[in-house]
C-alpha positions in Angstrom: -71.1 -235.8 23.4 -69.2 -233.5 25.7 -71.2 -231.5 28.4 -69.7 -229.0 30.8 -71.7 -226.9 33.2 -70.3 -223.5 34.2 -72.2 -222.6 37.4 -70.9 -219.2 38.4 -73.3 -217.1 36.3 -75.4 -214.1 37.4 -77.9 -215.1 40.0 -76.2 -218.5 40.1 -77.3 -219.3 36.5 -75.8 -222.2 34.6 -74.0 -222.0 31.3 -73.6 -225.2 29.4 -71.0 -226.1 26.7 -72.1 -229.0 24.6 -69.6 -230.3 22.2 -69.2 -232.9 19.4 -66.6 -233.4 16.7 -64.7 -230.3 17.6 -67.7 -227.9 17.6 -69.3 -226.4 20.6 -72.8 -225.1 21.3 -73.2 -222.6 24.2 -76.5 -222.8 26.0 -77.1 -219.4 27.8 -74.5 -216.8 28.4 -74.8 -215.6 31.9 -71.2 -216.0 33.1 -68.0 -214.0 32.2 -66.8 -214.7 28.7 -63.3 -215.7 29.8 -64.8 -218.7 31.7 -66.7 -219.8 28.5 -63.7 -219.3 26.2 -61.4 -221.1 28.7 -63.7 -224.2 28.6 -64.0 -224.0 24.8 -60.2 -223.9 24.3 -59.4 -226.5 27.0 -61.6 -229.0 25.1 -60.4 -228.2 21.6 -63.8 -226.9 20.5 -64.8 -224.1 18.2 -67.9 -222.1 19.3 -70.5 -222.1 16.6 -73.8 -221.3 18.2 -75.4 -219.7 21.3 -78.9 -220.9 22.2 -80.7 -218.7 24.8 -83.3 -220.6 26.7 -85.2 -217.4 27.4 -84.8 -213.6 27.6 -83.9 -212.9 31.2 -80.6 -211.0 31.7 -79.0 -213.6 33.9 -79.0 -216.0 31.0 -77.6 -213.7 28.3 -75.9 -210.7 30.0 -72.4 -211.4 28.5 -73.6 -212.1 24.9 -72.3 -208.9 23.4 -68.8 -209.6 24.9 -68.9 -213.1 23.5 -69.9 -211.9 20.0 -66.9 -209.5 20.1 -64.5 -212.4 20.6 -66.1 -215.2 18.6 -68.1 -215.7 15.4 -71.2 -217.3 16.9 -74.8 -217.3 15.7 -77.2 -216.3 18.5 -80.6 -218.0 18.7 -83.7 -217.1 20.8 -87.3 -218.0 20.5 -89.3 -215.5 18.4 -91.6 -214.7 21.4 -88.6 -213.6 23.5 -86.8 -211.6 20.9 -87.8 -208.3 22.3 -86.4 -209.2 25.7 -82.9 -208.4 24.5 -83.7 -204.7 24.1 -86.3 -204.2 26.8 -84.9 -203.9 30.4 -88.5 -204.1 31.8 -88.9 -207.5 30.2 -85.4 -208.9 30.7 -85.3 -207.9 34.4 -82.4 -205.4 34.2 -84.7 -202.6 35.3 -85.1 -204.3 38.6 -81.3 -204.5 39.4 -78.8 -201.7 39.9 -76.0 -203.1 37.8 -73.2 -201.2 36.1 -72.5 -202.2 32.6 -74.4 -203.1 29.4 -78.1 -202.4 29.1 -78.5 -202.6 25.3 -78.0 -205.9 23.5 -77.9 -206.7 19.8 -80.8 -208.6 18.3 -80.5 -212.4 17.9 -79.3 -213.7 14.6 -82.0 -216.3 14.4 -85.5 -216.6 15.9 -86.6 -220.1 16.9 -89.9 -221.9 16.7 -91.1 -225.1 18.3 -89.7 -228.1 16.5 -86.7 -226.4 15.0 -83.6 -228.5 14.8 -80.0 -227.1 15.0 -77.2 -229.3 13.8 -73.7 -228.9 15.0 -70.8 -231.3 15.6 -72.8 -234.3 14.5 -75.5 -233.5 17.1 -79.1 -232.5 16.6 -80.5 -230.0 19.0 -84.3 -230.0 19.0 -86.1 -226.9 20.2 -89.1 -227.5 22.5 -91.2 -224.3 23.1 -92.1 -224.4 26.8 -93.8 -221.1 27.7 -94.6 -220.3 31.3 -91.6 -218.7 32.8 -91.6 -216.4 29.7 -93.7 -216.6 26.6 -90.8 -217.7 24.5 -89.0 -220.0 27.0 -87.5 -223.1 25.4 -85.9 -226.4 26.3 -83.3 -228.1 24.2 -83.4 -231.8 23.6 -80.3 -233.6 22.4 -79.5 -237.3 22.6 -80.6 -238.3 26.1 -80.4 -234.9 27.6 -82.7 -231.9 27.9 -81.5 -228.4 28.8 -84.5 -226.8 30.6 -83.5 -223.2 31.3 -85.9 -221.8 33.9 -88.8 -224.1 33.0 -87.9 -227.1 35.2 -85.5 -227.4 38.1 -84.6 -230.3 40.4 -87.8 -230.5 42.6 -88.9 -227.1 41.4 -90.1 -225.0 38.5 -89.5 -221.5 37.2 -91.2 -218.5 38.6 -94.3 -217.3 36.8 -94.7 -213.8 38.3 -92.5 -212.0 35.9 -93.9 -210.3 32.7 -95.1 -213.1 30.3 -95.2 -215.7 33.0 -98.1 -218.1 33.5 -98.6 -220.9 35.9 -101.1 -222.7 33.7 -98.7 -222.4 30.7 -95.7 -223.8 32.6 -97.6 -226.7 34.0 -98.8 -227.6 30.5 -95.3 -227.2 29.0 -93.8 -229.5 31.6 -96.5 -232.1 31.3 -96.8 -232.2 27.5 -93.2 -231.4 26.4 -91.0 -232.6 29.2 -92.7 -235.4 31.2 -93.4 -237.1 27.8 -89.6 -237.6 27.3 -88.0 -240.9 28.3 -87.7 -241.1 32.1 -83.9 -241.6 32.0 -83.5 -238.3 30.2 -81.0 -236.2 32.1 -82.3 -232.7 32.9 -79.8 -229.8 32.9 -81.6 -226.8 34.4 -80.7 -223.1 34.2 -80.0 -223.0 38.0 -79.0 -225.7 40.4 -78.1 -229.4 40.0 -79.1 -231.8 37.3 -81.9 -234.4 37.7 -83.9 -236.7 35.5 -87.4 -236.7 34.0 -88.3 -239.8 35.9 -87.2 -238.3 39.2 -89.3 -235.1 38.6 -92.4 -237.0 37.5 -92.3 -238.8 40.8 -91.0 -236.1 43.2 -91.6 -232.6 41.8 -94.1 -231.0 44.2 -95.2 -228.3 41.7 -96.2 -230.3 38.6 -97.4 -233.8 39.3 -98.4 -236.5 36.7 
C-alpha cells in the first residue's frame, strides 16, 4: 500500500493519496489540484475515488476543480452531505476568500460500516461524530485516516455547528481506541501518530 501526505492544504490541512495496484484513493481535497495530480502521475496511479472525512471547506475546497480534470467518485457521510452547499455549515461564511462557494453534491453518501474497495484495498468507514455530525475515519490495513476527529495529542474542535464534545469523546473511545495499538493514525492536520500513543498520552480523551 502506497501512502503520500500532501500537507500544504488550506488551514494546513492534509490530503492523502492511498494507492494499490495502480489505483488511487484521495482522502480529502483541501490542496491545489495540481499537487494532487502530480502525486498521482508520479506514482503511476489512476484516481478512482475521493473520500471526504467531513464537510468543512478546508478539506474539500478544490473538489470541483478535481472533478473537472478526473473521473472520480466523491463520497461523504450522509449527515454531512448538506455541508457542500451551505457556507454556514462548511465554514466559508467565516472566511473572506475569493473563488468557489458552491459545490456539487457528492456522488455517494456513506454510512458507518460501509466498505469501499479499490486497488485491492478495503477502506472501512467508521462514523465518528463530534467535530461534525457526519465526521468519519477511514480504516485500511494497519492505518486509520482520522480527519479532524483525532490528532497527535489533540482532538478536533467541537464548537462549530454540529459539534459535540460528548460525541467526539465517545467516537474516539469506541471507534478508534478499540483499534490495535500499533495502528498508524493519519490526521487531517499535523503529524501522524499511533492509537497506542494516543491512548497513553492524549490529554483530551483518556482511556
